[in-house]
C-alpha positions as CSV (number, residue, x, y, z in Angstrom):
1,X,-11.8,-10.1,-10.9
2,X,-10.7,-6.9,-9.2
3,X,-14.0,-6.5,-7.2
4,X,-13.8,-10.2,-6.3
5,X,-10.3,-9.6,-4.9
6,X,-11.4,-6.7,-2.9
7,X,-14.1,-8.5,-1.2
8,X,-11.5,-11.3,-0.4
9,X,-9.3,-8.7,1.2
10,X,-12.2,-7.3,3.2
11,X,-13.2,-10.8,4.5
12,X,-9.5,-11.4,5.7
13,X,-9.4,-8.1,7.5
14,X,-9.2,-8.2,11.5
15,X,-12.2,-7.0,13.3
16,X,-10.8,-3.4,14.2
17,X,-11.4,-2.3,10.7
18,X,-14.8,-1.0,10.1
19,X,-16.2,-2.6,7.0
20,X,-20.2,-2.5,7.4
21,X,-21.0,0.2,5.1
22,X,-23.8,1.7,7.3
23,X,-21.3,1.9,10.3
24,X,-18.5,3.4,8.2
25,X,-20.6,6.4,7.2
26,X,-22.0,6.9,10.8
27,X,-18.3,7.3,11.8
28,X,-17.3,9.3,8.7
29,X,-20.1,11.9,9.4
30,X,-19.6,12.2,13.1
31,X,-15.8,12.9,12.7
32,X,-14.5,16.3,12.8
33,X,-11.6,15.1,10.3
34,X,-11.9,12.7,7.5
35,X,-8.6,11.6,6.3
36,X,-8.4,9.5,3.0
37,X,-5.1,7.5,2.7
38,X,-3.6,6.9,-0.7
39,X,-1.4,3.7,-1.3
40,X,2.0,5.6,-1.9
41,X,1.4,7.6,1.4
42,X,0.7,4.4,3.2
43,X,3.9,2.6,2.0
44,X,6.0,5.6,2.9
45,X,4.4,6.0,6.3
46,X,5.5,2.5,7.2
47,X,9.1,3.6,7.0
48,X,8.5,6.9,8.7
49,X,6.6,5.2,11.7
50,X,9.8,3.0,12.2
51,X,11.8,6.1,13.4
52,X,9.2,8.6,14.5
53,X,5.8,8.9,16.3
54,X,3.4,9.5,13.4
55,X,0.6,9.0,15.8
56,X,1.3,12.0,17.7
57,X,1.5,14.0,14.5
58,X,-2.0,12.9,13.5
59,X,-3.3,13.5,16.9
60,X,-1.9,17.2,16.6
61,X,-3.5,17.4,13.3
62,X,-6.9,16.3,14.4
63,X,-6.8,17.6,17.8
64,X,-7.4,14.1,19.2
65,X,-7.2,10.6,18.3
66,X,-10.7,9.1,19.0
67,X,-13.3,8.6,16.1
68,X,-15.0,11.9,17.0
69,X,-11.8,13.8,16.1
70,X,-10.6,11.8,13.0
71,X,-11.6,8.8,10.9
72,X,-9.0,7.3,8.4
73,X,-10.7,6.1,5.3
74,X,-9.3,3.4,2.8
75,X,-11.3,2.9,-0.5
76,X,-11.7,-0.6,-2.3
77,X,-9.0,0.1,-4.8
78,X,-6.3,1.5,-2.2
79,X,-6.9,-1.9,-0.5
80,X,-6.5,-3.7,-3.8
81,X,-3.2,-1.9,-4.3
82,X,-1.9,-2.9,-0.9
83,X,-2.7,-6.6,-1.3
84,X,-0.4,-9.5,-1.1
85,X,0.9,-10.4,-4.6
86,X,-0.2,-14.2,-4.3
87,X,-3.4,-14.1,-2.1
88,X,-6.4,-11.7,-1.5
89,X,-5.2,-10.2,1.6
90,X,-3.1,-7.2,2.7
91,X,0.8,-7.7,2.7
92,X,1.9,-8.3,6.2
93,X,3.9,-4.8,6.4
94,X,0.7,-2.8,5.4
95,X,-1.5,-4.8,8.0
96,X,1.0,-4.2,10.8
97,X,0.9,-0.4,10.1
98,X,-2.9,-0.4,10.5
99,X,-2.7,-2.6,13.5
100,X,-0.5,0.0,15.0
101,X,-2.9,2.7,14.2
102,X,-5.6,0.9,15.9
103,X,-3.4,0.2,19.0
104,X,-2.7,3.9,19.2
105,X,-6.4,4.7,19.4
106,X,-7.3,5.5,15.7
107,X,-10.3,4.2,13.7
108,X,-10.1,2.8,10.1
109,X,-13.0,2.4,7.8
110,X,-13.2,0.7,4.4
111,X,-15.8,2.1,1.9
112,X,-16.9,0.7,-1.4
113,X,-16.6,3.5,-4.0
114,X,-19.7,2.1,-5.9
115,X,-21.9,2.4,-2.7
116,X,-20.9,5.7,-1.4
117,X,-24.0,7.4,-3.2
118,X,-26.5,4.9,-1.6
119,X,-25.0,5.3,1.9
120,X,-25.1,9.1,1.7
121,X,-28.5,9.2,0.3
122,X,-29.7,7.5,3.5
123,X,-29.4,11.0,4.9
124,X,-30.5,13.1,2.1
125,X,-33.2,11.2,0.2
126,X,-32.5,12.4,-3.2
127,X,-34.1,10.5,-6.2
128,X,-31.9,8.2,-8.3
129,X,-32.5,10.6,-11.3
130,X,-31.1,13.4,-9.3
131,X,-28.0,11.6,-8.2
132,X,-27.5,10.3,-11.7
133,X,-27.6,13.8,-13.0
134,X,-25.3,15.1,-10.4
135,X,-22.7,12.4,-11.1
136,X,-22.9,13.1,-14.8
137,X,-22.5,16.8,-14.4
138,X,-19.7,16.5,-12.0
139,X,-17.7,14.2,-14.1
140,X,-18.3,16.4,-17.3
141,X,-17.1,19.5,-15.5
142,X,-14.0,17.6,-14.4
143,X,-13.1,15.9,-17.7
144,X,-9.7,17.4,-17.6
145,X,-9.2,16.5,-14.0
146,X,-10.0,13.0,-14.3
147,X,-8.2,11.7,-17.3
148,X,-7.7,8.1,-16.5
149,X,-11.4,7.6,-15.4
150,X,-12.6,9.4,-18.7
151,X,-10.0,7.2,-20.9
152,X,-11.8,4.1,-19.2
153,X,-15.3,5.4,-20.1
154,X,-14.3,6.4,-23.9
155,X,-13.7,2.7,-24.6
156,X,-16.3,1.2,-22.6
157,X,-18.6,0.2,-25.2
158,X,-21.3,1.4,-22.7
159,X,-23.8,4.1,-24.5
160,X,-24.3,6.0,-21.2
161,X,-20.6,6.1,-20.4
162,X,-19.7,7.3,-23.8
163,X,-22.4,10.0,-23.5
164,X,-20.8,11.3,-20.4
165,X,-17.3,11.4,-22.2
166,X,-18.9,13.3,-25.0
167,X,-20.6,15.6,-22.6
168,X,-24.1,14.5,-23.6
169,X,-25.9,14.3,-20.3
170,X,-29.2,12.4,-20.5
171,X,-32.2,12.1,-18.1
172,X,-30.9,8.9,-16.9
173,X,-33.5,6.9,-14.9
174,X,-31.3,3.7,-14.5
175,X,-31.6,2.9,-10.8
176,X,-28.2,0.9,-11.0
177,X,-26.2,3.5,-13.1
178,X,-24.1,4.7,-10.4
179,X,-23.2,1.2,-8.9
180,X,-22.7,-0.2,-12.3
181,X,-20.8,2.7,-13.6
182,X,-18.2,2.8,-10.7
183,X,-18.0,-0.9,-10.4
184,X,-17.1,-1.4,-14.1
185,X,-14.5,1.4,-13.8
186,X,-12.9,-0.4,-11.0
187,X,-12.6,-3.6,-12.8
188,X,-10.7,-1.8,-15.5
189,X,-7.9,-0.7,-13.2
190,X,-4.3,-1.5,-14.6
191,X,-1.0,-1.5,-12.8
192,X,0.3,2.0,-11.6
193,X,-2.6,4.1,-13.1
194,X,-4.6,6.7,-11.1
195,X,-8.1,5.2,-10.9
196,X,-7.7,4.8,-7.1
197,X,-7.1,8.4,-6.6
198,X,-9.7,9.6,-9.1
199,X,-12.4,7.5,-7.5
200,X,-11.5,9.1,-4.1
201,X,-12.7,12.4,-5.8
202,X,-15.7,10.7,-7.2
203,X,-16.5,9.5,-3.7
204,X,-16.1,13.1,-2.5
205,X,-18.8,14.1,-5.1
206,X,-21.4,12.3,-2.9
207,X,-19.9,13.0,0.5
208,X,-19.6,16.6,0.0
209,X,-23.3,16.8,-0.9
210,X,-24.0,16.0,2.8
211,X,-21.4,18.0,4.6
212,X,-20.8,20.9,2.1
213,X,-22.3,23.5,4.5
214,X,-20.7,22.1,7.7
215,X,-18.2,24.1,9.6
216,X,-17.2,21.0,11.6
217,X,-15.9,18.5,9.1
218,X,-12.4,18.7,7.4
219,X,-11.5,16.4,4.7
220,X,-7.8,15.4,4.3
221,X,-6.2,13.5,1.2
222,X,-2.9,12.0,1.9
223,X,-0.8,11.1,-1.1
224,X,2.7,11.1,-2.3
225,X,1.5,11.3,-5.9
226,X,2.0,15.1,-6.9
227,X,-0.1,14.8,-10.1
228,X,-2.9,12.9,-8.1
229,X,-2.7,15.9,-5.6
230,X,-2.8,18.4,-8.6
231,X,-6.0,16.5,-10.0
232,X,-7.9,16.6,-6.7
233,X,-6.9,20.2,-6.0
234,X,-8.5,20.9,-9.5
235,X,-11.6,18.9,-8.9
236,X,-12.0,21.0,-5.6
237,X,-11.6,24.2,-7.4
238,X,-13.9,23.1,-10.1
239,X,-16.8,21.5,-8.1
240,X,-16.4,22.6,-4.4
241,X,-14.8,26.1,-4.6
242,X,-17.9,27.8,-2.8
243,X,-18.2,25.1,0.0
244,X,-17.5,25.9,3.4
245,X,-15.7,22.6,4.2
246,X,-12.1,22.5,4.1
247,X,-10.5,20.0,1.7
248,X,-6.7,19.8,2.3
249,X,-4.2,17.7,0.2
250,X,-1.3,16.5,2.3
251,X,1.8,15.0,0.5
252,X,4.2,12.6,2.4
253,X,6.8,15.5,2.1
254,X,4.6,18.1,3.8
255,X,3.6,15.6,6.4
256,X,7.3,14.9,7.3
257,X,7.7,18.8,7.4
258,X,4.7,19.0,9.6
259,X,6.3,16.6,11.9
260,X,9.7,18.5,12.1
261,X,7.7,21.9,12.8
262,X,5.6,20.2,15.5
263,X,8.8,18.8,17.3
264,X,8.2,15.1,16.5
265,X,11.3,14.8,14.3
266,X,14.6,16.1,15.8
267,X,17.0,13.3,15.0
268,X,18.8,14.5,11.8
269,X,20.5,11.1,10.9
270,X,17.1,9.1,11.3
271,X,15.4,12.0,9.4
272,X,18.1,11.4,6.4
273,X,17.6,7.8,6.5
274,X,13.8,8.0,6.1
275,X,14.1,10.7,3.2
276,X,16.6,8.3,1.5
277,X,14.3,5.4,1.7
278,X,11.1,7.2,0.8
279,X,12.2,9.9,-1.6
280,X,15.6,9.8,-3.5
281,X,19.1,10.7,-2.9
282,X,18.4,14.2,-4.4
283,X,15.0,16.0,-4.8
284,X,13.8,19.1,-6.4
285,X,12.4,21.8,-4.0
286,X,11.2,25.1,-3.9
287,X,12.4,27.2,-0.9
288,X,9.5,29.3,0.9
289,X,11.7,31.1,3.4
290,X,11.5,34.5,1.9
291,X,8.0,35.8,0.9
292,X,9.5,38.7,-1.0
293,X,11.8,36.8,-3.4
294,X,10.5,34.7,-6.3
295,X,12.3,31.4,-5.7
296,X,13.2,29.0,-8.3
297,X,13.2,25.1,-8.3
298,X,16.5,23.9,-6.7
299,X,18.0,20.3,-6.9
300,X,19.1,19.4,-3.3
301,X,20.8,16.5,-1.8
302,X,18.8,14.9,1.1
303,X,21.3,15.7,3.6
304,X,20.7,19.4,2.8
305,X,17.0,19.0,2.9
306,X,17.1,17.5,6.2
307,X,19.4,20.3,7.3
308,X,17.1,23.0,6.1
309,X,14.0,21.3,7.5
310,X,15.5,21.1,11.0
311,X,16.7,24.7,10.9
312,X,13.2,25.8,10.2
313,X,13.4,26.5,6.5
314,X,10.2,25.7,4.7
315,X,10.4,23.7,1.6
316,X,7.9,22.5,-0.9
317,X,8.7,19.2,-2.7
318,X,8.1,19.4,-6.5
319,X,9.7,16.3,-7.9
320,X,12.7,14.0,-7.9
321,X,15.9,15.7,-9.0
322,X,15.8,16.4,-12.8
323,X,12.0,16.2,-12.9
324,X,10.8,19.5,-11.5
325,X,7.4,20.4,-12.8
326,X,6.8,23.4,-15.0
């Protein structure tokens, strides 16, 4: 049902979306910057774009707007999370944001998580057995970092999936293993779970095999979900620590802060309005202004957050007020 809905959404997309998988990877691999967009980042970006020039900020971040400088990547499950509640198509407000991104010179590609390996292998030529072993090993070493994905495999009733869950890697010669595994995991997505974000990490297992020694490609993961950012950072530390490619997690808050630092945001009242709509009346932050002092979490009203941002104080968002993480 979920994969069927994703296909319906893809069929409804305007022509500026790149959905042909071969073309997607040509653009991804040519781009200096690969930017994965998470659902919660996109929905907040809509509000931010109503008040400020997000496109200038992305241009500065990538040093250009064309597809050689940056490509924005949407996965199948992210599309699914952005769909209309009644039909297999994007909600109108989400589509309007993407139309505006296209109008402003940016490229958007849509990838099917279960087909990433096949498309990357067009450039590498590994055997199915090698890819199966790579995925199994990457999953096992990240069991603690991909908790939702492993909970799905634990109760799958599938011998190979349960073997991966138990840490028993087999010499798996099933040529359809990766497609079937990821496809079946997508079908078991539930409301407000973390499968979309965790499958971005799985997609990177394959993509990084091709670009891991590149000094050109940088990968961004844009999300407002702090636990998802934590998990991706841990996956990077576990599996990609010795690779030369830079993988950067960008939260919505750090992106707003970046826009302030770049001079894209100067209007205090508009900034307060955006933060109220996208964050909360009060949030918990950590001040980074004094490198000598060990700062502590601080509950701060959004008005004060805006004041500090515009006065040049660097802040780290750690959660809603009263929910600071240990």
